[in-house]
C-alpha positions as CSV (number, residue, x, y, z in Angstrom):
1,M,126.4,67.0,163.0
2,T,128.0,67.6,159.6
3,E,126.1,69.9,157.3
4,T,125.5,68.7,153.9
5,I,126.2,71.2,151.2
6,D,124.2,70.9,147.9
7,S,126.7,71.6,145.1
8,T,124.1,71.2,142.4
9,P,124.0,74.5,140.4
10,P,120.7,76.3,140.4
11,P,118.5,75.8,137.4
12,E,119.4,78.2,134.6
13,Q,117.0,81.1,134.3
14,P,115.5,81.8,131.0
15,P,116.6,85.0,129.3
16,R,114.4,88.0,129.6
17,S,113.5,87.7,125.9
18,A,112.3,84.1,126.1
19,P,108.7,83.4,125.4
20,T,106.7,83.1,128.6
21,D,104.5,80.3,127.4
22,G,107.2,77.9,126.3
23,A,108.0,77.0,122.7
24,D,104.4,76.4,121.6
25,P,102.7,79.6,120.5
26,G,99.3,78.0,120.1
27,R,99.9,76.4,116.7
28,L,96.8,74.7,115.1
29,E,98.7,71.5,114.4
30,G,95.8,69.2,115.2
31,A,92.9,71.4,114.0
32,S,90.6,70.5,111.1
33,K,91.3,71.9,107.7
34,L,88.1,74.0,108.0
35,R,89.4,75.6,111.2
36,I,92.9,76.2,109.8
37,F,91.7,77.8,106.5
38,S,89.0,79.8,108.3
39,V,91.7,81.4,110.6
40,L,94.0,82.0,107.7
41,G,91.2,83.5,105.6
42,V,90.1,85.9,108.2
43,I,93.6,87.1,109.1
44,V,94.3,87.7,105.4
45,L,91.1,89.6,104.8
46,F,91.6,91.7,108.0
47,S,95.2,92.6,107.1
48,E,94.3,93.2,103.4
49,V,92.9,96.6,104.4
50,V,96.5,97.8,104.0
51,P,97.0,97.0,100.3
52,L,93.3,97.7,99.7
53,Q,93.5,101.3,100.8
54,Y,96.8,101.7,99.0
55,T,95.3,100.5,95.8
56,M,92.0,102.4,96.1
57,I,93.6,105.7,97.2
58,G,96.8,105.4,95.1
59,T,94.8,105.1,91.8
60,A,92.7,108.2,92.8
61,V,95.6,110.6,93.6
62,Q,95.1,112.7,90.5
63,K,91.3,113.0,91.2
64,I,91.7,113.7,94.9
65,G,94.3,116.4,94.1
66,L,91.7,118.4,92.1
67,D,89.8,119.0,95.3
68,F,93.0,120.3,97.1
69,P,94.5,122.9,94.7
70,S,96.5,124.3,97.6
71,A,98.6,121.1,97.7
72,G,100.2,122.0,94.3
73,N,103.1,119.7,93.4
74,N,103.0,118.3,97.0
75,I,100.0,116.1,96.0
76,G,102.3,113.1,96.3
77,W,102.3,113.6,100.1
78,M,99.1,111.7,100.4
79,I,101.3,108.6,99.5
80,I,104.5,109.8,101.1
81,I,103.0,110.3,104.5
82,L,102.1,106.6,104.6
83,G,105.8,105.8,104.6
84,L,106.6,108.5,107.0
85,V,104.1,107.7,109.7
86,G,104.1,104.0,108.9
87,G,107.8,103.9,109.1
88,A,107.9,105.8,112.4
89,T,105.3,103.6,114.1
90,T,105.8,100.2,112.7
91,P,108.8,99.2,114.9
92,I,106.9,100.2,118.0
93,I,103.7,98.4,117.0
94,G,105.7,95.3,116.0
95,K,107.4,95.2,119.4
96,L,104.1,95.7,121.2
97,A,102.8,92.7,119.3
98,D,105.6,90.6,120.7
99,L,105.0,91.9,124.2
100,Y,101.2,91.9,124.5
101,G,99.8,89.7,121.7
102,K,99.5,90.1,118.0
103,K,95.7,89.8,117.8
104,L,95.3,92.6,120.4
105,I,97.7,94.9,118.5
106,L,96.0,94.2,115.2
107,L,92.6,95.3,116.7
108,A,94.2,98.4,118.1
109,C,95.6,99.3,114.6
110,S,92.2,98.9,113.1
111,V,90.8,101.6,115.4
112,S,93.3,104.1,114.2
113,F,92.5,103.2,110.6
114,L,88.8,103.7,111.2
115,A,89.4,107.2,112.7
116,G,91.7,108.2,109.7
117,S,89.1,106.9,107.2
118,I,86.3,109.0,108.7
119,L,88.5,112.1,108.9
120,C,89.6,111.8,105.2
121,A,86.0,111.3,104.1
122,L,84.8,114.4,105.9
123,T,87.5,117.1,105.7
124,H,88.0,119.8,103.2
125,S,91.3,120.9,104.6
126,W,94.5,119.5,103.0
127,A,96.3,119.6,106.3
128,M,93.5,117.6,108.1
129,F,93.4,115.2,105.1
130,L,97.1,114.4,105.7
131,V,96.3,113.9,109.4
132,G,93.7,111.3,108.4
133,R,96.1,109.6,106.1
134,G,98.6,109.5,109.0
135,L,96.1,107.8,111.2
136,Q,95.5,105.3,108.4
137,A,99.2,104.8,108.1
138,V,99.4,103.4,111.6
139,A,97.7,100.3,110.1
140,F,100.7,99.7,107.9
141,A,102.1,97.6,110.6
142,M,99.1,95.2,110.3
143,A,100.6,93.3,107.4
144,A,103.8,92.6,109.4
145,V,102.0,91.7,112.6
146,A,99.6,89.4,110.7
147,A,102.6,87.6,109.1
148,G,103.9,86.9,112.6
149,L,100.5,85.7,113.8
150,I,100.3,83.3,110.8
151,R,103.8,82.1,111.7
152,D,102.6,81.4,115.2
153,L,99.3,79.7,114.4
154,M,99.6,77.8,111.1
155,P,101.0,74.3,111.0
156,R,104.7,74.5,110.2
157,R,104.3,72.8,106.8
158,M,101.9,75.4,105.7
159,V,103.8,78.5,106.9
160,P,105.7,79.3,103.6
161,M,102.6,79.0,101.5
162,A,100.4,80.9,104.0
163,I,102.9,83.8,104.1
164,G,102.7,83.8,100.3
165,V,98.9,84.1,100.6
166,I,99.1,87.0,103.0
167,A,101.7,88.7,100.8
168,T,99.3,88.9,97.9
169,G,95.9,88.5,99.5
170,F,92.7,86.8,98.2
171,G,92.1,89.3,95.5
172,V,90.1,91.9,97.5
173,S,92.8,94.5,96.8
174,A,94.1,93.0,93.6
175,L,90.8,92.4,91.8
176,T,88.1,94.2,93.7
177,A,89.8,97.4,94.6
178,P,90.5,98.9,91.1
179,L,87.0,98.1,89.9
180,L,85.3,99.2,93.1
181,S,87.2,102.5,93.3
182,G,86.3,103.2,89.7
183,W,82.6,102.5,90.3
184,L,82.5,104.5,93.5
185,T,84.2,107.6,92.0
186,D,82.2,107.5,88.8
187,H,78.9,107.4,90.7
188,W,79.8,109.5,93.8
189,S,83.2,111.0,94.5
190,W,86.6,110.0,95.9
191,R,85.2,110.5,99.4
192,S,83.1,107.3,99.0
193,L,86.4,105.4,98.9
194,F,87.1,106.3,102.5
195,W,83.5,105.5,103.5
196,F,83.9,102.0,102.0
197,L,87.2,101.5,103.8
198,M,85.4,102.4,107.1
199,I,82.6,99.9,106.4
200,Y,85.0,97.2,105.4
201,M,86.9,97.5,108.7
202,L,83.8,97.7,110.8
203,V,82.5,94.4,109.3
204,L,85.7,92.5,109.8
205,I,86.6,93.6,113.3
206,P,83.9,91.4,115.1
207,I,84.6,88.5,112.7
208,F,88.4,88.7,113.4
209,W,87.7,88.9,117.2
210,L,85.5,85.7,117.1
211,V,87.4,83.5,114.7
212,V,91.1,84.1,115.2
213,P,92.8,82.9,118.4
214,E,95.5,84.9,120.1
215,S,99.0,83.7,119.9
216,K,100.4,82.4,123.2
217,L,103.8,83.7,122.4
218,R,105.0,86.6,124.5
219,T,108.4,88.2,125.0
220,R,109.4,88.8,128.6
221,Q,110.6,92.3,128.2
222,R,109.8,95.9,128.8
223,L,109.1,98.2,125.9
224,D,112.2,100.2,125.0
225,W,110.5,103.6,124.8
226,L,113.8,105.5,124.2
227,G,114.7,103.2,121.3
228,S,111.2,103.5,119.9
229,V,111.4,107.3,120.0
230,L,114.8,107.4,118.5
231,I,114.0,105.2,115.5
232,G,110.6,106.7,114.9
233,A,111.8,110.3,115.0
234,G,115.0,109.5,113.0
235,V,113.0,107.9,110.2
236,A,110.4,110.7,110.2
237,L,113.0,113.5,110.0
238,A,115.0,111.8,107.2
239,L,111.8,111.3,105.2
240,I,110.7,114.9,105.7
241,Y,114.0,116.0,104.1
242,I,113.7,113.6,101.2
243,S,110.1,114.5,100.6
244,N,110.7,118.3,100.6
245,G,114.2,118.5,99.3
246,Q,113.1,119.6,95.8
247,Q,110.9,122.3,97.1
248,W,113.2,123.6,99.8
249,G,116.5,123.1,97.9
250,W,118.5,120.0,98.5
251,G,121.6,121.9,99.7
252,R,119.7,124.5,101.8
253,F,120.9,124.6,105.4
254,T,117.5,124.6,106.9
255,A,116.6,121.6,104.9
256,W,119.8,119.8,105.8
257,I,118.9,120.1,109.5
258,Y,116.2,117.5,109.1
259,L,118.5,115.0,107.3
260,V,121.4,115.5,109.8
261,L,119.1,115.2,112.8
262,G,117.4,112.2,111.3
263,I,120.7,110.4,110.7
264,A,122.0,111.4,114.1
265,L,118.9,109.9,115.8
266,L,119.2,106.7,113.8
267,I,122.9,106.3,114.8
268,A,121.9,107.1,118.4
269,F,119.2,104.3,118.1
270,Y,121.8,101.8,117.0
271,V,124.2,102.8,119.8
272,W,121.5,102.7,122.4
273,E,120.3,99.2,121.3
274,H,123.7,97.9,122.3
275,R,123.3,99.3,125.8
276,A,119.6,98.8,126.4
277,A,118.6,95.9,128.8
278,D,115.6,95.2,126.6
279,P,116.4,96.3,123.0
280,I,113.6,96.6,120.5
281,M,115.5,94.1,118.3
282,D,118.8,92.3,119.0
283,P,121.5,94.4,117.3
284,K,123.3,91.1,116.4
285,L,120.3,90.2,114.3
286,L,120.3,93.6,112.6
287,R,123.9,93.1,111.7
288,A,123.5,89.5,110.5
289,P,123.6,89.3,106.7
290,R,120.6,87.0,106.7
291,V,118.6,89.9,108.0
292,S,120.4,93.1,107.0
293,I,120.6,92.1,103.3
294,V,116.9,91.3,103.2
295,L,116.1,94.7,104.8
296,A,118.4,96.5,102.3
297,I,116.7,94.8,99.4
298,G,113.3,95.7,100.9
299,L,114.3,99.4,100.8
300,F,115.4,99.4,97.1
301,A,112.7,97.0,95.9
302,N,109.9,99.2,97.3
303,M,111.3,102.2,95.5
304,I,110.2,100.3,92.4
305,I,106.9,99.2,93.9
306,G,105.9,102.6,95.1
307,V,106.9,104.4,91.9
308,Q,105.3,101.8,89.6
309,F,101.9,102.0,91.2
310,Y,101.9,105.8,91.6
311,A,103.3,106.5,88.1
312,V,101.2,104.3,85.9
313,S,97.9,105.2,87.7
314,Y,98.7,108.9,87.5
315,M,99.9,109.0,83.9
316,A,96.9,107.0,82.6
317,Q,94.4,109.4,84.1
318,I,95.9,112.6,82.6
319,D,93.7,113.7,79.7
320,E,95.7,115.9,77.2
321,K,92.6,117.5,75.8
322,V,91.2,118.4,79.2
323,V,94.5,119.8,80.3
324,K,94.9,122.0,77.3
325,E,91.3,123.2,77.1
326,G,91.1,123.8,80.8
327,T,94.3,125.9,80.7
328,I,93.1,127.9,77.7
329,A,89.8,128.6,79.4
330,G,91.5,129.7,82.6
331,F,93.7,132.2,80.8
332,A,90.7,133.4,78.7
333,A,88.6,134.0,81.9
334,K,91.5,135.9,83.6
335,A,92.1,138.1,80.5
336,G,88.4,138.6,79.8
337,I,88.6,137.5,76.1
338,P,87.0,134.7,74.1
339,V,88.4,131.2,74.4
340,D,89.1,131.0,70.7
341,T,91.1,134.2,70.7
342,M,93.1,133.0,73.7
343,R,93.8,129.7,72.0
344,Q,95.8,131.5,69.3
345,G,98.0,133.2,71.9
346,L,99.2,130.2,73.9
347,I,101.9,127.7,73.1
348,F,102.3,124.4,75.1
349,Q,105.8,123.3,76.0
350,G,106.7,119.7,76.3
351,D,105.1,116.3,75.4
352,I,102.4,114.5,77.3
353,G,101.7,111.8,74.8
354,Y,101.5,109.2,77.6
355,A,98.2,110.8,78.7
356,L,95.4,108.2,78.2
357,G,92.5,110.1,79.8
358,F,91.2,107.1,81.6
359,S,88.6,107.3,84.3
360,L,89.3,105.1,87.4
361,M,87.0,102.5,86.0
362,A,88.7,102.5,82.6
363,L,92.1,102.3,84.5
364,A,90.9,99.2,86.3
365,V,89.4,97.5,83.3
366,H,92.4,98.2,81.0
367,L,95.4,98.0,83.4
368,T,95.4,97.6,87.2
369,T,93.1,94.5,87.4
370,W,95.1,92.5,84.9
371,Q,98.4,93.5,86.5
372,S,97.2,92.3,89.9
373,I,95.9,88.9,89.0
374,P,99.4,87.3,88.4
375,G,100.7,88.5,91.8
376,M,97.7,86.9,93.5
377,L,98.7,83.5,92.0
378,T,102.5,83.7,92.2
379,G,102.6,84.7,95.9
380,P,101.4,81.3,97.3
381,A,103.1,79.4,94.5
382,A,106.5,81.0,95.4
383,G,106.1,80.0,99.0
384,Q,105.4,76.4,98.0
385,W,108.3,76.5,95.5
386,A,110.6,77.7,98.2
387,T,110.0,74.6,100.3
388,R,111.8,72.6,97.5
389,V,114.5,74.9,96.1
390,G,114.9,77.6,98.8
391,L,114.0,81.3,98.7
392,R,117.1,82.7,97.0
393,R,116.5,81.6,93.4
394,P,112.9,82.9,93.2
395,Y,114.0,86.0,95.0
396,I,116.7,86.8,92.4
397,A,114.4,86.0,89.5
398,C,111.6,88.3,90.7
399,L,113.9,91.2,91.4
400,A,115.5,90.9,87.9
401,V,112.0,90.9,86.3
402,M,110.9,93.9,88.4
403,T,114.1,95.8,87.2
404,L,113.5,94.8,83.6
405,S,109.9,96.1,83.9
406,M,111.0,99.5,85.0
407,A,113.4,99.7,82.0
408,L,110.5,98.8,79.7
409,Y,108.3,101.4,81.3
410,A,111.0,104.0,80.7
411,M,111.2,103.1,77.0
412,F,107.6,102.3,76.2
413,H,104.7,104.0,77.9
414,G,102.8,105.6,75.1
415,S,99.8,103.2,74.8
416,W,97.7,101.2,77.2
417,G,98.4,97.9,75.3
418,V,102.1,98.2,76.0
419,L,101.4,99.3,79.6
420,L,99.2,96.2,80.0
421,I,101.8,93.8,78.8
422,I,104.6,95.3,81.0
423,G,102.2,95.4,84.0
424,I,101.4,91.7,83.7
425,V,105.1,90.8,83.6
426,Y,105.7,93.1,86.6
427,G,102.7,91.5,88.4
428,L,104.2,88.1,88.2
429,A,107.4,89.3,90.0
430,F,105.5,91.4,92.5
431,G,103.8,88.4,94.1
432,V,107.0,86.4,94.3
433,Y,108.9,89.3,95.9
434,Y,106.6,89.7,98.8
435,A,106.3,85.9,99.5
436,C,110.1,85.6,99.4
437,A,110.9,88.7,101.5
438,N,108.5,87.8,104.3
439,N,109.6,84.1,104.4
440,L,113.2,85.1,104.5
441,V,112.6,87.1,107.7
442,I,110.7,84.2,109.2
443,E,113.6,81.9,108.5
444,A,116.1,84.3,109.9
445,V,114.5,85.6,113.1
446,P,113.7,83.7,116.3
447,Q,110.1,83.2,117.1
448,E,110.0,85.5,120.1
449,Q,111.1,88.4,117.8
450,Q,108.8,87.6,114.8
451,G,106.7,90.7,115.4
452,I,109.6,93.2,115.4
453,G,111.4,91.2,112.7
454,A,108.5,91.5,110.3
455,S,108.0,95.1,111.4
456,M,111.6,96.0,110.6
457,L,111.1,94.6,107.1
458,A,107.9,96.6,106.8
459,L,109.7,99.7,108.0
460,T,112.4,99.5,105.3
461,Q,109.7,98.7,102.7
462,S,107.5,101.6,103.6
463,F,110.6,103.8,103.8
464,G,111.6,102.7,100.4
465,S,108.2,103.4,98.9
466,A,108.2,106.9,100.4
467,V,111.8,107.5,99.2
468,G,111.0,106.3,95.7
469,T,107.9,108.5,95.5
470,A,109.8,111.5,96.8
471,I,112.6,111.0,94.3
472,L,110.0,110.7,91.5
473,T,108.3,113.8,92.7
474,A,111.6,115.7,92.7
475,I,112.3,114.6,89.1
476,L,108.8,115.5,88.0
477,S,108.9,118.9,89.6
478,A,111.9,119.7,87.3
479,H,109.8,118.6,84.2
480,T,106.5,120.3,84.6
481,Y,104.2,120.7,81.5
482,Q,104.3,124.4,80.6
483,V,102.3,127.0,78.6
484,S,103.8,130.2,77.1
485,T,102.1,133.3,75.9
486,V,102.9,134.7,72.5
487,A,105.1,137.8,72.6
488,Q,103.4,141.0,71.6
489,P,104.4,144.6,71.5
490,G,104.7,145.8,75.1
491,A,103.9,142.3,76.4
492,P,106.9,139.9,76.4
493,A,106.3,136.2,76.3
494,Q,105.8,134.5,79.7
495,T,106.0,130.8,80.6
496,F,103.8,129.2,83.3
497,D,103.9,125.7,84.9
498,I,100.6,123.7,84.6
499,P,100.1,122.3,88.2
500,Q,100.3,118.6,88.7
501,V,100.9,117.8,85.0
502,Y,104.4,116.6,84.0
503,T,106.2,115.9,80.7
504,D,107.1,112.6,79.2
505,D,110.8,113.2,79.9
506,G,110.1,113.5,83.6
507,W,108.3,110.1,83.8
508,T,111.0,108.5,81.6
509,I,113.8,109.6,83.9
510,G,111.8,108.5,87.0
511,F,111.5,105.0,85.7
512,W,115.2,104.8,84.8
513,A,116.0,106.0,88.4
514,V,114.1,103.1,90.0
515,A,115.5,100.6,87.4
516,A,118.9,101.5,88.9
517,A,117.5,100.7,92.3
518,G,116.5,97.3,90.9
519,V,120.0,96.6,89.8
520,V,121.2,97.1,93.4
521,C,118.5,94.6,94.5
522,V,119.7,92.0,92.1
523,V,123.3,92.3,93.1
524,L,122.5,92.1,96.8
525,A,120.3,89.0,96.3
526,A,123.0,87.3,94.2
527,V,125.6,87.6,97.0
528,M,123.1,86.7,99.7
529,K,123.9,83.4,101.4
530,A,120.5,82.9,103.1
531,G,117.7,81.1,101.3
532,R,119.9,78.5,99.6
533,T,118.2,75.6,101.4
534,P,114.5,74.7,101.3
535,A,112.3,77.0,103.4
536,T,111.2,75.4,106.7
537,G,108.6,77.8,108.1
538,G,110.9,78.8,110.8
539,T,111.6,75.4,112.3
540,L,115.2,76.2,112.9
541,H,114.2,78.6,115.7
């Protein structure tokens, strides 16, 4: 009997990175509008805890710093550490979302945020306060993971607009946060901000669990722990150097160790990803201009975003009269002489004419609220606009406006009226930027890598924010507001820095520095080939 040999080739096996549940991630294509918008609304409110805490705590830096005098000129670390920890953990969290489910990972992040909020509200130690901020920073990945979840669940036609919504929120952080933080600090203390954040998260966790479905999309991989450690440690070490370079000395060997080790680990990460069976993200995607240029722009653009928010809030809350009278009173108490006598013996060096002396509530009423409203409107509008003209044109426009805003801040920051006008112009561009950046990643990255793709963007953005704040801190540290004693027989004149107060020149140079970063953004966006066709919501993948 002749044996029949089947020459039909075996069916092709799906790659390890293929989604396990087919191409359908559980999209709500046939759902009612009420269902669709309920899911979108809850996701946005849940993830909005990230900009909410950034807005509430960022505006209160100067006030929080008063309770931690040991922090000195390192007070900016309460913002820097968000980029450090957020940058180190975001790629891991994004990959876990692709592997185990975006909803599950969002809930896990919320637990870390809760723990950090409670610790910050209770502690009187600067070190433990930073630990709490680090726990909160783990939630930075929530915005990236939520964008991936929206991409998985929303009907395709709604994805660009929905990403614009999540980029700028429903106004909880834009409108409510500045007023709420002012009201809370005026009636209680800055610690009430952290108690509010804890309550906000506790209320939303069960709502999110009940209303939002889990994405069906999974990646058939193992987590690349070595790659995760390499990128996380590399980012952290590089940021430690950048954040402390001014204090340690930029060229000091012991400081350089952090930078060299950080760069070495990042190079090792890139090399390892070419060898790993299950890389965190396909190295070919990282090299692709449609991804790499967007990530590079995210780095430089968020130098602007981080500095703008930190600088304007900080400057406006400095009160020149309080600074001078407090300094005089301190010298008088130490010398044991009357305040009026000491006033004749001190000379203040430098100009702080920018100081508005605003409370947090006044800051919200005069500046931050009005700056936030335009971004809340332009984010969704930019997503819809991109479905007709593509993402590149609005991207270039918003980056150019952000750059112009920094130049205007550098030249004119002496009155709240001018700051208000510049802030409104900046706010228009702010919303467009986040809508475009997130949609560009969605257009460029396959659906099974949406979590890590969005997380890599969030990584470069948080890194950029931290770098921008660190650069500003270094510039300000070289331009501290000073007081000198009058020389007398047997007592030569002495000059002292006034902690956490900086001259007008320092802020001006800082704004020009990030304006230069904005120029880099505009050039990169101009040469970018991606985003020249109408946005599709990721339908090409």
